[in-house]
PDBQT receptor file of N, H, CA, C and O in Angstrom, charges set to zero:
ATOM      1  N   MET A   1      65.457 146.541  38.909  1.00  0.00    +0.000 N 
ATOM      2  CA  MET A   1      66.810 147.010  39.161  1.00  0.00    +0.000 C 
ATOM      3  C   MET A   1      66.810 147.729  40.515  1.00  0.00    +0.000 C 
ATOM      4  O   MET A   1      65.979 148.599  40.776  1.00  0.00    +0.000 OA
ATOM      5  N   LYS A   2      67.745 147.346  41.347  1.00  0.00    +0.000 N 
ATOM      6  H   LYS A   2      68.420 146.639  41.135  1.00  0.00    +0.000 HD
ATOM      7  CA  LYS A   2      67.882 147.945  42.670  1.00  0.00    +0.000 C 
ATOM      8  C   LYS A   2      69.001 148.976  42.660  1.00  0.00    +0.000 C 
ATOM      9  O   LYS A   2      69.742 149.088  41.684  1.00  0.00    +0.000 OA
ATOM     10  N   ILE A   3      69.120 149.724  43.741  1.00  0.00    +0.000 N 
ATOM     11  H   ILE A   3      68.517 149.634  44.534  1.00  0.00    +0.000 HD
ATOM     12  CA  ILE A   3      70.084 150.821  43.804  1.00  0.00    +0.000 C 
ATOM     13  C   ILE A   3      71.529 150.343  43.639  1.00  0.00    +0.000 C 
ATOM     14  O   ILE A   3      72.338 151.034  43.020  1.00  0.00    +0.000 OA
ATOM     15  N   ASP A   4      71.859 149.174  44.183  1.00  0.00    +0.000 N 
ATOM     16  H   ASP A   4      71.202 148.613  44.685  1.00  0.00    +0.000 HD
ATOM     17  CA  ASP A   4      73.227 148.667  44.022  1.00  0.00    +0.000 C 
ATOM     18  C   ASP A   4      73.495 148.285  42.570  1.00  0.00    +0.000 C 
ATOM     19  O   ASP A   4      74.612 148.456  42.081  1.00  0.00    +0.000 OA
ATOM     20  N   GLU A   5      72.485 147.772  41.879  1.00  0.00    +0.000 N 
ATOM     21  H   GLU A   5      71.577 147.633  42.276  1.00  0.00    +0.000 HD
ATOM     22  CA  GLU A   5      72.620 147.456  40.456  1.00  0.00    +0.000 C 
ATOM     23  C   GLU A   5      72.746 148.745  39.641  1.00  0.00    +0.000 C 
ATOM     24  O   GLU A   5      73.504 148.802  38.673  1.00  0.00    +0.000 OA
ATOM     25  N   LEU A   6      72.004 149.769  40.037  1.00  0.00    +0.000 N 
ATOM     26  H   LEU A   6      71.388 149.722  40.824  1.00  0.00    +0.000 HD
ATOM     27  CA  LEU A   6      72.104 151.069  39.367  1.00  0.00    +0.000 C 
ATOM     28  C   LEU A   6      73.523 151.614  39.480  1.00  0.00    +0.000 C 
ATOM     29  O   LEU A   6      74.119 152.022  38.483  1.00  0.00    +0.000 OA
ATOM     30  N   ARG A   7      74.058 151.620  40.693  1.00  0.00    +0.000 N 
ATOM     31  H   ARG A   7      73.574 151.289  41.503  1.00  0.00    +0.000 HD
ATOM     32  CA  ARG A   7      75.416 152.136  40.898  1.00  0.00    +0.000 C 
ATOM     33  C   ARG A   7      76.437 151.347  40.079  1.00  0.00    +0.000 C 
ATOM     34  O   ARG A   7      77.333 151.928  39.468  1.00  0.00    +0.000 OA
ATOM     35  N   SER A   8      76.300 150.045  40.071  1.00  0.00    +0.000 N 
ATOM     36  H   SER A   8      75.572 149.573  40.568  1.00  0.00    +0.000 HD
ATOM     37  CA  SER A   8      77.212 149.188  39.318  1.00  0.00    +0.000 C 
ATOM     38  C   SER A   8      77.106 149.463  37.815  1.00  0.00    +0.000 C 
ATOM     39  O   SER A   8      78.119 149.549  37.121  1.00  0.00    +0.000 OA
ATOM     40  N   SER A   9      75.888 149.596  37.326  1.00  0.00    +0.000 N 
ATOM     41  H   SER A   9      75.065 149.526  37.890  1.00  0.00    +0.000 HD
ATOM     42  CA  SER A   9      75.662 149.839  35.898  1.00  0.00    +0.000 C 
ATOM     43  C   SER A   9      76.197 151.198  35.470  1.00  0.00    +0.000 C 
ATOM     44  O   SER A   9      76.833 151.316  34.423  1.00  0.00    +0.000 OA
ATOM     45  N   LEU A  10      75.942 152.221  36.276  1.00  0.00    +0.000 N 
ATOM     46  H   LEU A  10      75.426 152.125  37.127  1.00  0.00    +0.000 HD
ATOM     47  CA  LEU A  10      76.446 153.549  35.943  1.00  0.00    +0.000 C 
ATOM     48  C   LEU A  10      77.977 153.580  35.953  1.00  0.00    +0.000 C 
ATOM     49  O   LEU A  10      78.594 154.192  35.082  1.00  0.00    +0.000 OA
ATOM     50  N   THR A  11      78.578 152.928  36.927  1.00  0.00    +0.000 N 
ATOM     51  H   THR A  11      78.077 152.431  37.635  1.00  0.00    +0.000 HD
ATOM     52  CA  THR A  11      80.042 152.865  36.996  1.00  0.00    +0.000 C 
ATOM     53  C   THR A  11      80.602 152.161  35.766  1.00  0.00    +0.000 C 
ATOM     54  O   THR A  11      81.597 152.604  35.191  1.00  0.00    +0.000 OA
ATOM     55  N   TYR A  12      79.966 151.071  35.367  1.00  0.00    +0.000 N 
ATOM     56  H   TYR A  12      79.158 150.712  35.834  1.00  0.00    +0.000 HD
ATOM     57  CA  TYR A  12      80.381 150.348  34.163  1.00  0.00    +0.000 C 
ATOM     58  C   TYR A  12      80.343 151.268  32.935  1.00  0.00    +0.000 C 
ATOM     59  O   TYR A  12      81.294 151.306  32.154  1.00  0.00    +0.000 OA
ATOM     60  N   LEU A  13      79.249 152.002  32.772  1.00  0.00    +0.000 N 
ATOM     61  H   LEU A  13      78.476 151.971  33.406  1.00  0.00    +0.000 HD
ATOM     62  CA  LEU A  13      79.115 152.888  31.619  1.00  0.00    +0.000 C 
ATOM     63  C   LEU A  13      80.159 154.004  31.640  1.00  0.00    +0.000 C 
ATOM     64  O   LEU A  13      80.750 154.330  30.611  1.00  0.00    +0.000 OA
ATOM     65  N   ILE A  14      80.377 154.576  32.801  1.00  0.00    +0.000 N 
ATOM     66  H   ILE A  14      79.898 154.312  33.637  1.00  0.00    +0.000 HD
ATOM     67  CA  ILE A  14      81.358 155.652  32.931  1.00  0.00    +0.000 C 
ATOM     68  C   ILE A  14      82.752 155.129  32.606  1.00  0.00    +0.000 C 
ATOM     69  O   ILE A  14      83.506 155.769  31.872  1.00  0.00    +0.000 OA
ATOM     70  N   ASP A  15      83.090 153.967  33.152  1.00  0.00    +0.000 N 
ATOM     71  H   ASP A  15      82.478 153.448  33.748  1.00  0.00    +0.000 HD
ATOM     72  CA  ASP A  15      84.413 153.387  32.901  1.00  0.00    +0.000 C 
ATOM     73  C   ASP A  15      84.630 153.075  31.423  1.00  0.00    +0.000 C 
ATOM     74  O   ASP A  15      85.749 153.178  30.922  1.00  0.00    +0.000 OA
ATOM     75  N   LYS A  16      83.578 152.701  30.740  1.00  0.00    +0.000 N 
ATOM     76  H   LYS A  16      82.669 152.618  31.147  1.00  0.00    +0.000 HD
ATOM     77  CA  LYS A  16      83.702 152.284  29.347  1.00  0.00    +0.000 C 
ATOM     78  C   LYS A  16      83.702 153.460  28.356  1.00  0.00    +0.000 C 
ATOM     79  O   LYS A  16      84.404 153.413  27.346  1.00  0.00    +0.000 OA
ATOM     80  N   TYR A  17      82.926 154.507  28.637  1.00  0.00    +0.000 N 
ATOM     81  H   TYR A  17      82.357 154.545  29.458  1.00  0.00    +0.000 HD
ATOM     82  CA  TYR A  17      82.701 155.539  27.625  1.00  0.00    +0.000 C 
ATOM     83  C   TYR A  17      83.240 156.931  27.952  1.00  0.00    +0.000 C 
ATOM     84  O   TYR A  17      83.350 157.768  27.056  1.00  0.00    +0.000 OA
ATOM     85  N   VAL A  18      83.574 157.193  29.199  1.00  0.00    +0.000 N 
ATOM     86  H   VAL A  18      83.485 156.514  29.927  1.00  0.00    +0.000 HD
ATOM     87  CA  VAL A  18      84.003 158.541  29.588  1.00  0.00    +0.000 C 
ATOM     88  C   VAL A  18      85.523 158.563  29.749  1.00  0.00    +0.000 C 
ATOM     89  O   VAL A  18      86.094 157.658  30.358  1.00  0.00    +0.000 OA
ATOM     90  N   PRO A  19      86.178 159.586  29.210  1.00  0.00    +0.000 N 
ATOM     91  CA  PRO A  19      87.633 159.698  29.381  1.00  0.00    +0.000 C 
ATOM     92  C   PRO A  19      88.005 159.710  30.865  1.00  0.00    +0.000 C 
ATOM     93  O   PRO A  19      87.291 160.267  31.699  1.00  0.00    +0.000 OA
ATOM     94  N   GLU A  20      89.117 159.094  31.164  1.00  0.00    +0.000 N 
ATOM     95  H   GLU A  20      89.697 158.642  30.487  1.00  0.00    +0.000 HD
ATOM     96  CA  GLU A  20      89.543 158.916  32.557  1.00  0.00    +0.000 C 
ATOM     97  C   GLU A  20      89.632 160.237  33.322  1.00  0.00    +0.000 C 
ATOM     98  O   GLU A  20      89.296 160.291  34.505  1.00  0.00    +0.000 OA
ATOM     99  N   ASN A  21      90.071 161.275  32.669  1.00  0.00    +0.000 N 
ATOM    100  H   ASN A  21      90.344 161.231  31.708  1.00  0.00    +0.000 HD
ATOM    101  CA  ASN A  21      90.241 162.560  33.351  1.00  0.00    +0.000 C 
ATOM    102  C   ASN A  21      88.917 163.281  33.625  1.00  0.00    +0.000 C 
ATOM    103  O   ASN A  21      88.920 164.343  34.249  1.00  0.00    +0.000 OA
ATOM    104  N   GLN A  22      87.788 162.727  33.174  1.00  0.00    +0.000 N 
ATOM    105  H   GLN A  22      87.786 161.865  32.667  1.00  0.00    +0.000 HD
ATOM    106  CA  GLN A  22      86.478 163.340  33.401  1.00  0.00    +0.000 C 
ATOM    107  C   GLN A  22      85.559 162.466  34.262  1.00  0.00    +0.000 C 
ATOM    108  O   GLN A  22      84.383 162.794  34.415  1.00  0.00    +0.000 OA
ATOM    109  N   ARG A  23      86.049 161.395  34.812  1.00  0.00    +0.000 N 
ATOM    110  H   ARG A  23      87.005 161.129  34.688  1.00  0.00    +0.000 HD
ATOM    111  CA  ARG A  23      85.214 160.436  35.547  1.00  0.00    +0.000 C 
ATOM    112  C   ARG A  23      84.892 160.830  36.983  1.00  0.00    +0.000 C 
ATOM    113  O   ARG A  23      83.823 160.476  37.482  1.00  0.00    +0.000 OA
ATOM    114  N   ALA A  24      85.767 161.540  37.652  1.00  0.00    +0.000 N 
ATOM    115  H   ALA A  24      86.635 161.828  37.246  1.00  0.00    +0.000 HD
ATOM    116  CA  ALA A  24      85.610 161.814  39.085  1.00  0.00    +0.000 C 
ATOM    117  C   ALA A  24      84.255 162.416  39.455  1.00  0.00    +0.000 C 
ATOM    118  O   ALA A  24      83.642 161.947  40.414  1.00  0.00    +0.000 OA
ATOM    119  N   PRO A  25      83.756 163.429  38.743  1.00  0.00    +0.000 N 
ATOM    120  CA  PRO A  25      82.451 163.984  39.119  1.00  0.00    +0.000 C 
ATOM    121  C   PRO A  25      81.308 162.957  39.008  1.00  0.00    +0.000 C 
ATOM    122  O   PRO A  25      80.351 162.990  39.782  1.00  0.00    +0.000 OA
ATOM    123  N   PHE A  26      81.429 162.057  38.041  1.00  0.00    +0.000 N 
ATOM    124  H   PHE A  26      82.206 162.030  37.412  1.00  0.00    +0.000 HD
ATOM    125  CA  PHE A  26      80.415 161.010  37.894  1.00  0.00    +0.000 C 
ATOM    126  C   PHE A  26      80.441 160.074  39.102  1.00  0.00    +0.000 C 
ATOM    127  O   PHE A  26      79.394 159.724  39.646  1.00  0.00    +0.000 OA
ATOM    128  N   TYR A  27      81.638 159.675  39.515  1.00  0.00    +0.000 N 
ATOM    129  H   TYR A  27      82.488 159.959  39.073  1.00  0.00    +0.000 HD
ATOM    130  CA  TYR A  27      81.763 158.790  40.670  1.00  0.00    +0.000 C 
ATOM    131  C   TYR A  27      81.218 159.459  41.925  1.00  0.00    +0.000 C 
ATOM    132  O   TYR A  27      80.586 158.802  42.752  1.00  0.00    +0.000 OA
ATOM    133  N   ASP A  28      81.458 160.758  42.074  1.00  0.00    +0.000 N 
ATOM    134  H   ASP A  28      81.972 161.292  41.403  1.00  0.00    +0.000 HD
ATOM    135  CA  ASP A  28      80.921 161.494  43.224  1.00  0.00    +0.000 C 
ATOM    136  C   ASP A  28      79.395 161.452  43.234  1.00  0.00    +0.000 C 
ATOM    137  O   ASP A  28      78.781 161.233  44.278  1.00  0.00    +0.000 OA
ATOM    138  N   ASP A  29      78.788 161.662  42.069  1.00  0.00    +0.000 N 
ATOM    139  H   ASP A  29      79.287 161.840  41.221  1.00  0.00    +0.000 HD
ATOM    140  CA  ASP A  29      77.324 161.629  41.978  1.00  0.00    +0.000 C 
ATOM    141  C   ASP A  29      76.766 160.227  42.221  1.00  0.00    +0.000 C 
ATOM    142  O   ASP A  29      75.733 160.077  42.873  1.00  0.00    +0.000 OA
ATOM    143  N   ILE A  30      77.435 159.214  41.708  1.00  0.00    +0.000 N 
ATOM    144  H   ILE A  30      78.274 159.337  41.178  1.00  0.00    +0.000 HD
ATOM    145  CA  ILE A  30      76.981 157.833  41.885  1.00  0.00    +0.000 C 
ATOM    146  C   ILE A  30      77.005 157.444  43.357  1.00  0.00    +0.000 C 
ATOM    147  O   ILE A  30      76.184 156.639  43.797  1.00  0.00    +0.000 OA
ATOM    148  N   ALA A  31      77.928 158.002  44.118  1.00  0.00    +0.000 N 
ATOM    149  H   ALA A  31      78.595 158.656  43.761  1.00  0.00    +0.000 HD
ATOM    150  CA  ALA A  31      78.069 157.663  45.536  1.00  0.00    +0.000 C 
ATOM    151  C   ALA A  31      77.050 158.366  46.435  1.00  0.00    +0.000 C 
ATOM    152  O   ALA A  31      76.928 158.015  47.609  1.00  0.00    +0.000 OA
ATOM    153  N   LYS A  32      76.322 159.346  45.913  1.00  0.00    +0.000 N 
ATOM    154  H   LYS A  32      76.422 159.632  44.960  1.00  0.00    +0.000 HD
ATOM    155  CA  LYS A  32      75.348 160.084  46.728  1.00  0.00    +0.000 C 
ATOM    156  C   LYS A  32      74.205 159.169  47.157  1.00  0.00    +0.000 C 
ATOM    157  O   LYS A  32      73.876 158.204  46.467  1.00  0.00    +0.000 OA
ATOM    158  N   ASN A  33      73.600 159.485  48.310  1.00  0.00    +0.000 N 
ATOM    159  H   ASN A  33      73.867 160.269  48.871  1.00  0.00    +0.000 HD
ATOM    160  CA  ASN A  33      72.444 158.715  48.789  1.00  0.00    +0.000 C 
ATOM    161  C   ASN A  33      71.301 158.761  47.788  1.00  0.00    +0.000 C 
ATOM    162  O   ASN A  33      70.663 157.744  47.519  1.00  0.00    +0.000 OA
ATOM    163  N   ASP A  34      71.043 159.934  47.241  1.00  0.00    +0.000 N 
ATOM    164  H   ASP A  34      71.562 160.761  47.459  1.00  0.00    +0.000 HD
ATOM    165  CA  ASP A  34      70.006 160.111  46.234  1.00  0.00    +0.000 C 
ATOM    166  C   ASP A  34      70.705 160.339  44.895  1.00  0.00    +0.000 C 
ATOM    167  O   ASP A  34      71.027 161.474  44.544  1.00  0.00    +0.000 OA
ATOM    168  N   VAL A  35      70.934 159.278  44.163  1.00  0.00    +0.000 N 
ATOM    169  H   VAL A  35      70.673 158.356  44.448  1.00  0.00    +0.000 HD
ATOM    170  CA  VAL A  35      71.704 159.329  42.909  1.00  0.00    +0.000 C 
ATOM    171  C   VAL A  35      70.950 160.185  41.875  1.00  0.00    +0.000 C 
ATOM    172  O   VAL A  35      69.808 159.870  41.539  1.00  0.00    +0.000 OA
ATOM    173  N   PRO A  36      71.571 161.256  41.372  1.00  0.00    +0.000 N 
ATOM    174  CA  PRO A  36      70.927 162.115  40.366  1.00  0.00    +0.000 C 
ATOM    175  C   PRO A  36      71.038 161.496  38.962  1.00  0.00    +0.000 C 
ATOM    176  O   PRO A  36      71.840 161.931  38.136  1.00  0.00    +0.000 OA
ATOM    177  N   VAL A  37      70.225 160.489  38.723  1.00  0.00    +0.000 N 
ATOM    178  H   VAL A  37      69.573 160.136  39.395  1.00  0.00    +0.000 HD
ATOM    179  CA  VAL A  37      70.342 159.673  37.512  1.00  0.00    +0.000 C 
ATOM    180  C   VAL A  37      70.197 160.505  36.240  1.00  0.00    +0.000 C 
ATOM    181  O   VAL A  37      71.007 160.381  35.321  1.00  0.00    +0.000 OA
ATOM    182  N   LYS A  38      69.171 161.348  36.183  1.00  0.00    +0.000 N 
ATOM    183  H   LYS A  38      68.514 161.449  36.930  1.00  0.00    +0.000 HD
ATOM    184  CA  LYS A  38      68.969 162.147  34.964  1.00  0.00    +0.000 C 
ATOM    185  C   LYS A  38      70.171 163.032  34.668  1.00  0.00    +0.000 C 
ATOM    186  O   LYS A  38      70.604 163.135  33.520  1.00  0.00    +0.000 OA
ATOM    187  N   GLY A  39      70.705 163.662  35.691  1.00  0.00    +0.000 N 
ATOM    188  H   GLY A  39      70.353 163.578  36.623  1.00  0.00    +0.000 HD
ATOM    189  CA  GLY A  39      71.876 164.517  35.499  1.00  0.00    +0.000 C 
ATOM    190  C   GLY A  39      73.093 163.735  35.049  1.00  0.00    +0.000 C 
ATOM    191  O   GLY A  39      73.837 164.175  34.172  1.00  0.00    +0.000 OA
ATOM    192  N   ILE A  40      73.292 162.571  35.654  1.00  0.00    +0.000 N 
ATOM    193  H   ILE A  40      72.688 162.214  36.366  1.00  0.00    +0.000 HD
ATOM    194  CA  ILE A  40      74.426 161.730  35.269  1.00  0.00    +0.000 C 
ATOM    195  C   ILE A  40      74.312 161.326  33.804  1.00  0.00    +0.000 C 
ATOM    196  O   ILE A  40      75.282 161.423  33.052  1.00  0.00    +0.000 OA
ATOM    197  N   LEU A  41      73.130 160.873  33.401  1.00  0.00    +0.000 N 
ATOM    198  H   LEU A  41      72.343 160.793  34.012  1.00  0.00    +0.000 HD
ATOM    199  CA  LEU A  41      72.964 160.428  32.019  1.00  0.00    +0.000 C 
ATOM    200  C   LEU A  41      73.051 161.589  31.033  1.00  0.00    +0.000 C 
ATOM    201  O   LEU A  41      73.561 161.418  29.926  1.00  0.00    +0.000 OA
ATOM    202  N   ALA A  42      72.563 162.762  31.416  1.00  0.00    +0.000 N 
ATOM    203  H   ALA A  42      72.149 162.901  32.316  1.00  0.00    +0.000 HD
ATOM    204  CA  ALA A  42      72.678 163.936  30.540  1.00  0.00    +0.000 C 
ATOM    205  C   ALA A  42      74.146 164.318  30.351  1.00  0.00    +0.000 C 
ATOM    206  O   ALA A  42      74.591 164.566  29.230  1.00  0.00    +0.000 OA
ATOM    207  N   ASP A  43      74.889 164.363  31.451  1.00  0.00    +0.000 N 
ATOM    208  H   ASP A  43      74.527 164.162  32.362  1.00  0.00    +0.000 HD
ATOM    209  CA  ASP A  43      76.319 164.679  31.358  1.00  0.00    +0.000 C 
ATOM    210  C   ASP A  43      77.077 163.595  30.599  1.00  0.00    +0.000 C 
ATOM    211  O   ASP A  43      77.996 163.886  29.833  1.00  0.00    +0.000 OA
ATOM    212  N   PHE A  44      76.684 162.348  30.821  1.00  0.00    +0.000 N 
ATOM    213  H   PHE A  44      75.938 162.112  31.444  1.00  0.00    +0.000 HD
ATOM    214  CA  PHE A  44      77.294 161.213  30.123  1.00  0.00    +0.000 C 
ATOM    215  C   PHE A  44      77.189 161.405  28.605  1.00  0.00    +0.000 C 
ATOM    216  O   PHE A  44      78.161 161.191  27.880  1.00  0.00    +0.000 OA
ATOM    217  N   ASN A  45      76.014 161.805  28.135  1.00  0.00    +0.000 N 
ATOM    218  H   ASN A  45      75.225 161.978  28.724  1.00  0.00    +0.000 HD
ATOM    219  CA  ASN A  45      75.816 162.005  26.697  1.00  0.00    +0.000 C 
ATOM    220  C   ASN A  45      76.700 163.102  26.134  1.00  0.00    +0.000 C 
ATOM    221  O   ASN A  45      77.065 163.057  24.959  1.00  0.00    +0.000 OA
ATOM    222  N   GLN A  46      77.046 164.078  26.945  1.00  0.00    +0.000 N 
ATOM    223  H   GLN A  46      76.749 164.114  27.899  1.00  0.00    +0.000 HD
ATOM    224  CA  GLN A  46      77.876 165.178  26.469  1.00  0.00    +0.000 C 
ATOM    225  C   GLN A  46      79.359 164.826  26.402  1.00  0.00    +0.000 C 
ATOM    226  O   GLN A  46      80.085 165.370  25.570  1.00  0.00    +0.000 OA
ATOM    227  N   VAL A  47      79.814 163.925  27.268  1.00  0.00    +0.000 N 
ATOM    228  H   VAL A  47      79.224 163.483  27.944  1.00  0.00    +0.000 HD
ATOM    229  CA  VAL A  47      81.260 163.673  27.332  1.00  0.00    +0.000 C 
ATOM    230  C   VAL A  47      81.698 162.303  26.814  1.00  0.00    +0.000 C 
ATOM    231  O   VAL A  47      82.897 162.052  26.697  1.00  0.00    +0.000 OA
ATOM    232  N   LYS A  48      80.761 161.419  26.505  1.00  0.00    +0.000 N 
ATOM    233  H   LYS A  48      79.786 161.622  26.600  1.00  0.00    +0.000 HD
ATOM    234  CA  LYS A  48      81.166 160.091  26.026  1.00  0.00    +0.000 C 
ATOM    235  C   LYS A  48      81.993 160.231  24.759  1.00  0.00    +0.000 C 
ATOM    236  O   LYS A  48      81.779 161.134  23.950  1.00  0.00    +0.000 OA
ATOM    237  N   THR A  49      82.944 159.315  24.606  1.00  0.00    +0.000 N 
ATOM    238  H   THR A  49      83.118 158.582  25.263  1.00  0.00    +0.000 HD
ATOM    239  CA  THR A  49      83.895 159.446  23.508  1.00  0.00    +0.000 C 
ATOM    240  C   THR A  49      83.528 158.650  22.264  1.00  0.00    +0.000 C 
ATOM    241  O   THR A  49      84.158 158.804  21.218  1.00  0.00    +0.000 OA
ATOM    242  N   ARG A  50      82.518 157.805  22.373  1.00  0.00    +0.000 N 
ATOM    243  H   ARG A  50      82.006 157.680  23.223  1.00  0.00    +0.000 HD
ATOM    244  CA  ARG A  50      82.127 157.023  21.199  1.00  0.00    +0.000 C 
ATOM    245  C   ARG A  50      80.658 156.647  21.307  1.00  0.00    +0.000 C 
ATOM    246  O   ARG A  50      80.026 156.855  22.342  1.00  0.00    +0.000 OA
ATOM    247  N   THR A  51      80.124 156.092  20.229  1.00  0.00    +0.000 N 
ATOM    248  H   THR A  51      80.638 155.922  19.388  1.00  0.00    +0.000 HD
ATOM    249  CA  THR A  51      78.731 155.663  20.212  1.00  0.00    +0.000 C 
ATOM    250  C   THR A  51      78.540 154.482  21.151  1.00  0.00    +0.000 C 
ATOM    251  O   THR A  51      79.372 153.577  21.216  1.00  0.00    +0.000 OA
ATOM    252  N   VAL A  52      77.439 154.512  21.868  1.00  0.00    +0.000 N 
ATOM    253  H   VAL A  52      76.764 155.248  21.814  1.00  0.00    +0.000 HD
ATOM    254  CA  VAL A  52      77.126 153.460  22.832  1.00  0.00    +0.000 C 
ATOM    255  C   VAL A  52      76.739 152.182  22.090  1.00  0.00    +0.000 C 
ATOM    256  O   VAL A  52      75.942 152.220  21.152  1.00  0.00    +0.000 OA
ATOM    257  N   ASP A  53      77.303 151.056  22.511  1.00  0.00    +0.000 N 
ATOM    258  H   ASP A  53      77.951 151.025  23.273  1.00  0.00    +0.000 HD
ATOM    259  CA  ASP A  53      76.951 149.758  21.939  1.00  0.00    +0.000 C 
ATOM    260  C   ASP A  53      75.472 149.469  22.176  1.00  0.00    +0.000 C 
ATOM    261  O   ASP A  53      74.878 149.989  23.121  1.00  0.00    +0.000 OA
ATOM    262  N   HIS A  54      74.880 148.644  21.321  1.00  0.00    +0.000 N 
ATOM    263  H   HIS A  54      75.363 148.222  20.553  1.00  0.00    +0.000 HD
ATOM    264  CA  HIS A  54      73.452 148.320  21.418  1.00  0.00    +0.000 C 
ATOM    265  C   HIS A  54      73.091 147.757  22.798  1.00  0.00    +0.000 C 
ATOM    266  O   HIS A  54      72.097 148.170  23.395  1.00  0.00    +0.000 OA
ATOM    267  N   VAL A  55      73.881 146.834  23.292  1.00  0.00    +0.000 N 
ATOM    268  H   VAL A  55      74.688 146.499  22.806  1.00  0.00    +0.000 HD
ATOM    269  CA  VAL A  55      73.610 146.212  24.602  1.00  0.00    +0.000 C 
ATOM    270  C   VAL A  55      73.653 147.265  25.708  1.00  0.00    +0.000 C 
ATOM    271  O   VAL A  55      72.828 147.243  26.622  1.00  0.00    +0.000 OA
ATOM    272  N   ASP A  56      74.605 148.176  25.626  1.00  0.00    +0.000 N 
ATOM    273  H   ASP A  56      75.275 148.194  24.884  1.00  0.00    +0.000 HD
ATOM    274  CA  ASP A  56      74.703 149.234  26.625  1.00  0.00    +0.000 C 
ATOM    275  C   ASP A  56      73.558 150.232  26.474  1.00  0.00    +0.000 C 
ATOM    276  O   ASP A  56      73.115 150.822  27.459  1.00  0.00    +0.000 OA
ATOM    277  N   GLY A  57      73.083 150.420  25.262  1.00  0.00    +0.000 N 
ATOM    278  H   GLY A  57      73.443 149.940  24.461  1.00  0.00    +0.000 HD
ATOM    279  CA  GLY A  57      71.905 151.259  25.037  1.00  0.00    +0.000 C 
ATOM    280  C   GLY A  57      70.688 150.674  25.730  1.00  0.00    +0.000 C 
ATOM    281  O   GLY A  57      69.874 151.409  26.289  1.00  0.00    +0.000 OA
ATOM    282  N   ASP A  58      70.561 149.355  25.695  1.00  0.00    +0.000 N 
ATOM    283  H   ASP A  58      71.223 148.757  25.242  1.00  0.00    +0.000 HD
ATOM    284  CA  ASP A  58      69.470 148.683  26.405  1.00  0.00    +0.000 C 
ATOM    285  C   ASP A  58      69.601 148.890  27.914  1.00  0.00    +0.000 C 
ATOM    286  O   ASP A  58      68.601 149.070  28.610  1.00  0.00    +0.000 OA
ATOM    287  N   LEU A  59      70.830 148.864  28.411  1.00  0.00    +0.000 N 
ATOM    288  H   LEU A  59      71.641 148.718  27.845  1.00  0.00    +0.000 HD
ATOM    289  CA  LEU A  59      71.078 149.102  29.829  1.00  0.00    +0.000 C 
ATOM    290  C   LEU A  59      70.649 150.517  30.207  1.00  0.00    +0.000 C 
ATOM    291  O   LEU A  59      70.021 150.717  31.247  1.00  0.00    +0.000 OA
ATOM    292  N   ILE A  60      70.979 151.491  29.379  1.00  0.00    +0.000 N 
ATOM    293  H   ILE A  60      71.489 151.329  28.534  1.00  0.00    +0.000 HD
ATOM    294  CA  ILE A  60      70.586 152.878  29.635  1.00  0.00    +0.000 C 
ATOM    295  C   ILE A  60      69.063 153.009  29.617  1.00  0.00    +0.000 C 
ATOM    296  O   ILE A  60      68.493 153.733  30.433  1.00  0.00    +0.000 OA
ATOM    297  N   THR A  61      68.413 152.320  28.698  1.00  0.00    +0.000 N 
ATOM    298  H   THR A  61      68.877 151.733  28.035  1.00  0.00    +0.000 HD
ATOM    299  CA  THR A  61      66.952 152.316  28.644  1.00  0.00    +0.000 C 
ATOM    300  C   THR A  61      66.367 151.765  29.938  1.00  0.00    +0.000 C 
ATOM    301  O   THR A  61      65.405 152.320  30.468  1.00  0.00    +0.000 OA
ATOM    302  N   ASP A  62      66.932 150.689  30.447  1.00  0.00    +0.000 N 
ATOM    303  H   ASP A  62      67.713 150.238  30.017  1.00  0.00    +0.000 HD
ATOM    304  CA  ASP A  62      66.471 150.112  31.719  1.00  0.00    +0.000 C 
ATOM    305  C   ASP A  62      66.667 151.093  32.867  1.00  0.00    +0.000 C 
ATOM    306  O   ASP A  62      65.797 151.227  33.728  1.00  0.00    +0.000 OA
ATOM    307  N   ILE A  63      67.794 151.772  32.881  1.00  0.00    +0.000 N 
ATOM    308  H   ILE A  63      68.500 151.664  32.182  1.00  0.00    +0.000 HD
ATOM    309  CA  ILE A  63      68.060 152.750  33.937  1.00  0.00    +0.000 C 
ATOM    310  C   ILE A  63      67.011 153.864  33.888  1.00  0.00    +0.000 C 
ATOM    311  O   ILE A  63      66.467 154.247  34.923  1.00  0.00    +0.000 OA
ATOM    312  N   TYR A  64      66.726 154.379  32.700  1.00  0.00    +0.000 N 
ATOM    313  H   TYR A  64      67.168 154.068  31.858  1.00  0.00    +0.000 HD
ATOM    314  CA  TYR A  64      65.685 155.402  32.568  1.00  0.00    +0.000 C 
ATOM    315  C   TYR A  64      64.339 154.874  33.043  1.00  0.00    +0.000 C 
ATOM    316  O   TYR A  64      63.616 155.574  33.752  1.00  0.00    +0.000 OA
ATOM    317  N   PHE A  65      63.996 153.657  32.666  1.00  0.00    +0.000 N 
ATOM    318  H   PHE A  65      64.583 153.088  32.090  1.00  0.00    +0.000 HD
ATOM    319  CA  PHE A  65      62.706 153.079  33.020  1.00  0.00    +0.000 C 
ATOM    320  C   PHE A  65      62.534 152.999  34.541  1.00  0.00    +0.000 C 
ATOM    321  O   PHE A  65      61.480 153.356  35.067  1.00  0.00    +0.000 OA
ATOM    322  N   TYR A  66      63.547 152.541  35.227  1.00  0.00    +0.000 N 
ATOM    323  H   TYR A  66      64.403 152.251  34.799  1.00  0.00    +0.000 HD
ATOM    324  CA  TYR A  66      63.436 152.312  36.666  1.00  0.00    +0.000 C 
ATOM    325  C   TYR A  66      63.709 153.550  37.523  1.00  0.00    +0.000 C 
ATOM    326  O   TYR A  66      63.213 153.637  38.646  1.00  0.00    +0.000 OA
ATOM    327  N   PHE A  67      64.489 154.506  37.014  1.00  0.00    +0.000 N 
ATOM    328  H   PHE A  67      64.892 154.435  36.102  1.00  0.00    +0.000 HD
ATOM    329  CA  PHE A  67      64.935 155.593  37.892  1.00  0.00    +0.000 C 
ATOM    330  C   PHE A  67      64.642 156.995  37.390  1.00  0.00    +0.000 C 
ATOM    331  O   PHE A  67      65.022 157.963  38.050  1.00  0.00    +0.000 OA
ATOM    332  N   CYS A  68      63.980 157.145  36.245  1.00  0.00    +0.000 N 
ATOM    333  H   CYS A  68      63.671 156.359  35.709  1.00  0.00    +0.000 HD
ATOM    334  CA  CYS A  68      63.694 158.492  35.755  1.00  0.00    +0.000 C 
ATOM    335  C   CYS A  68      62.201 158.722  35.563  1.00  0.00    +0.000 C 
ATOM    336  O   CYS A  68      61.791 159.809  35.155  1.00  0.00    +0.000 OA
TER     337      CYS A  68
């Protein structure tokens, strides 16, 4: 997984699971040169509105594997 794939994957997860009024800080972090992946995923777990689908859970596992 490359950095552009990471940004795309994180944006997908945020768009799908985070309420619209709480997305802006995530987008700001995703746009940084050094993406704070652990912080994004930790905050994601606190604000997501529903249980993550199995396929998306696999995506999160891949993100942790490559970037944490």
